[in-house]
N, C-alpha and C positions, 0 to 999 in steps of 0.2 A: 473591492480589491481583488485582482486576479490571484489565483492560488499560487502562482510562481513569483510573487512579488518580493519575497525575502531571499535575496541571493546569497549563495555561499561565498566564502572567501578562501583564498589559498592561505595555508597556516602561517607562513612567515609575515603576512600582513594582518593577521587576526590579533585581537586583544588577548592578553593572558587569560581572561575570563572565558573567552570563546574556546581557546585551546584546552582549558580545563574541562569544558563541557565535552569536548571530543574524547578526552582521556577518560572521563566517567563512562561514556558510551562503550569504549573499548573494555573497560574494567568489567562491565556487566557481561560481556561476551567471553570473558576469560575461561570459564569452564569448557566452553566449546572450542576455543582457540587452542587450548593445551591438550585436547583429547588426542591420544596417539592414533586412534582409528581414523583420524582426519586424512592423513596420508599426503599432505602437501607441506612444503617448507613454510614455517610460520613467518608471516610478514613479507613474503615474497611477492613479486609482481603478479597482479591478477587475483590477489586474495581479498577477501572482504575487509580485513583490517588495513590493507594497503590503501584501498579506495576511501575508507572512512578517514584515515589520517591525511588524505590529500585535500580535504576541504574542512573549513570551519565556518560557522555562522558569523556574519558581520556583527551581530548583536547577540549576546548570550540570552538564552531563553530556557527557563527551567523545563526539563524533560524528565518525566517519571519513567525511567528506563524499564523498571521491573527486574525480576530475577529469573534466571534460567532454572527450571526445576531439575532435580537430579534424575538421571536415567532410571528406568524401571522396566520390568518385563510386561507391564500392563499393555492392553491393546487399544487401538483406535477404531472408531466406526469405519465401515468400508468406504464411505464417501470422503474420508479424511486421511491425510498422510501422517504417519508417525515420524516425528523428528527425534530419532535415537531414543525412543521411549520417554522422552522428556515431556512432550506435549503433542497434541494433535492439531493439524491445521487443515482448513478446507482446501481441496485441490483446485477449486475454481473461484474466481471473484464472485462476490455475493450478488444475488438478485433477491427480489422480495415477493412474498405472497401476502395477501391481505384477506381478512375475514369479511365475507359479504354479510348482508343483513340476515340472510338465512343460515349463517354459520359455515358456509362452504369456503374453501380456500381458492382464491383467484390470483392469477399473476398480476402484479402491479407494473404498469408501463415504466420502462427503464428511464425515460426522459421526463418523468413527472416528479415533482417534489413530493415526498411523503407527507400526507396530511396529518395535522396534529391530533385529530380525533379518531384515528384509525389504529388498529392493532396490526403490526407487520411482523412477519416471520421470515427470518433469513433462510435462504437455501443456497446450495452450491451444486450446480449441475452444468454439464457441458452443453454447448450449442445454443446458449441464450445470450441476449445482450445484458451485460451487468448493469446494476443500478448506479446511476449518477445522481447528482443533485441531493446527496444525502449528507447530513451532519454527523459528527462523531457521536453525539447523544442519540440520534435516531438509529445509527448503526449498532451502537451498544445495546439498545433496547431490542432490536430485531434479532441479534445474536442470542440474547437472553431468552427470548420467546422460543428459540430453536433448541434450547438446552445447551447453549454454547456461550462464548464470551468473545470480546475483541482480543486480538493478540496484543501482548505487551510489546513495546518497541524492540526490546532485545530479542524476544521470540521471533518477531517478524524478520529481523536480519539473520538470525540463525537458520531460519527456514529458507530464505531467499536463495542463498548460494549453494544449497544442497549439502550433501554429507562432507564434501571437501572444503566448503566455505569459500567458494569462488566469488569474484566480483559480479558475475552475472549468473542467472539460474543455470545456463547451459555451459558455462566455462569461464576461463580467466580473461578473455578478451571480447570486447564488443564486436558483434557481427551485425551490421546494420540490416534492419528488416527482419531479424530473427524474432524479436518481440515487436509489438505494435508501438513503434517509436517514431512514426511520421504519419502525416495525413492532412486532411482538410483543416484549415484554421477557421472555425465557425465565427469567432468574434470579428475577424476581418471580412468574412463573407457576408455576415448578416448585420454587423453593427459598426461598420467603418465610419458611418456618419456621426456617431456619438463618441468616437475614440478621443477626439480633441478635448472634450470636457471631462473625460474619464468615465470608464465603465462602472456602473453601479450594480447592485444585486439584481435589478430587473433584467438587465442585459445578460449578466452572467448566469442567470437561471432561466433564460428563455428556453422552453422545451424544444424549439427548433434547432438548438445548438447540437444536440445529439441525434437529430433526425436526418442530418446531412450525410450523404455517402462519404466515406473516407474518414469518418470520425471513429467512434468506438467500434470494436469488432466483437463477435460472439466469443464466449468463453471457450478456450482451447483451440480456437481457429488457427492461431500461430503455433503449429505443432512442435516447432523447435524451441519455443519459449517455455521450457519445462526443466525442472531440476531432476536429478537422478532419484529423488524420492517421490516424484510424480506430482509436483505442485506447479500449476500453470500460471502464466501472466503476472508474475510478481514484479516484473519490470514493464512499464508502459501500460497501455490501454487506459486504465483509470488509476488515479491516486488511491491509496488504501489507508483508511483511518486505523489508528492503533488505540490502545486503551489509555494512553496518556491523557488525563483530564485537562491538562493545560493546552492541548491541541497539537497533535503531531500526525501527519500522514506521510506515507513512504512509497517509494518505488517509481514515482513519476507517472506521467500520463502520455497519451499518444502524441503530444507535441513537445514533450520535454522529459528526457530521462537522464539529463546530465547537468543541468544548471545548478542544482543543489547537492551535487555529489553524483558520482557515476554509479549506474546500475543499482545494485543492492544497497549501496550507501546513500542513495537519494533520500533526502528528508526535507520536508517543508515544516517549518515552525512559525510561530507568531500569528496563527489564526486560532481563534477560540474554538472550543469543542462544539459549539452550535453553528459554526460556519458551514456553508455549503455552496457549491456552484456546479456547473456541468461536468467538471473534471473529477469530482470527489466520489470515490466508491469505497468498498470495504471487503474484507473477508473475515471469517470467524476462526477462533481457536477453541480448544477445550482441553481439560486434563484427560489422560488415558483412563479407560474404565478398569 
């Protein structure tokens, strides 16, 4: 199943259960939404809550939203951004290092599925191709190896729109091409002959999918796709797994940043935590020191 299979629905057509799921997501963001330092009218056009309310899943799916930590004066590592002292988030989408037989750390190819018998360590650096083909469970393990953790769904959304809580990292309105939100469609380019019978995991995890020009871009290459807190590529490029054990990834990827909600509200559910395809990536969070 392609990662964008579970479409969102406009609220007036959604079931009461799906609307309740959206309400729970907003309730988790409440400490951020009511923060007077935010500086924008609550619920107005172009806010994160406005775009969250604009979509609801066709079928309800339990999401462990998590809780926003309270603000604190504690600090974040230099490679991470502080989100109002509440938590730290990687500035760039995650890539992987792997321990060699001799114990050295080597970069893992971004278009290779992580092997079950290797130890991977997450990293967040500019100018590299971020890791695709990764499951939530593998991303969680890689973050842990780096002394971090996956972001909770509510944390991810609080970080995406910057200190003002916009619908997009860079502001309230979508500006096409600011983030990596278009490009080559590898499934049509490489697997059109099997589309009629339906793409399976073999096609969706073909290493060639992310070797094509016009697919994923290096971290930070879209210099305008950044929040005022210095977090890059939270919309587009690759989906990003969150810590929801039921399976939730957010932000969209280079061919879809709107089908399941606009910008920072984008959320794909109904895939298990062990699912992976060429579009699935990650980034890590941690508590301040």
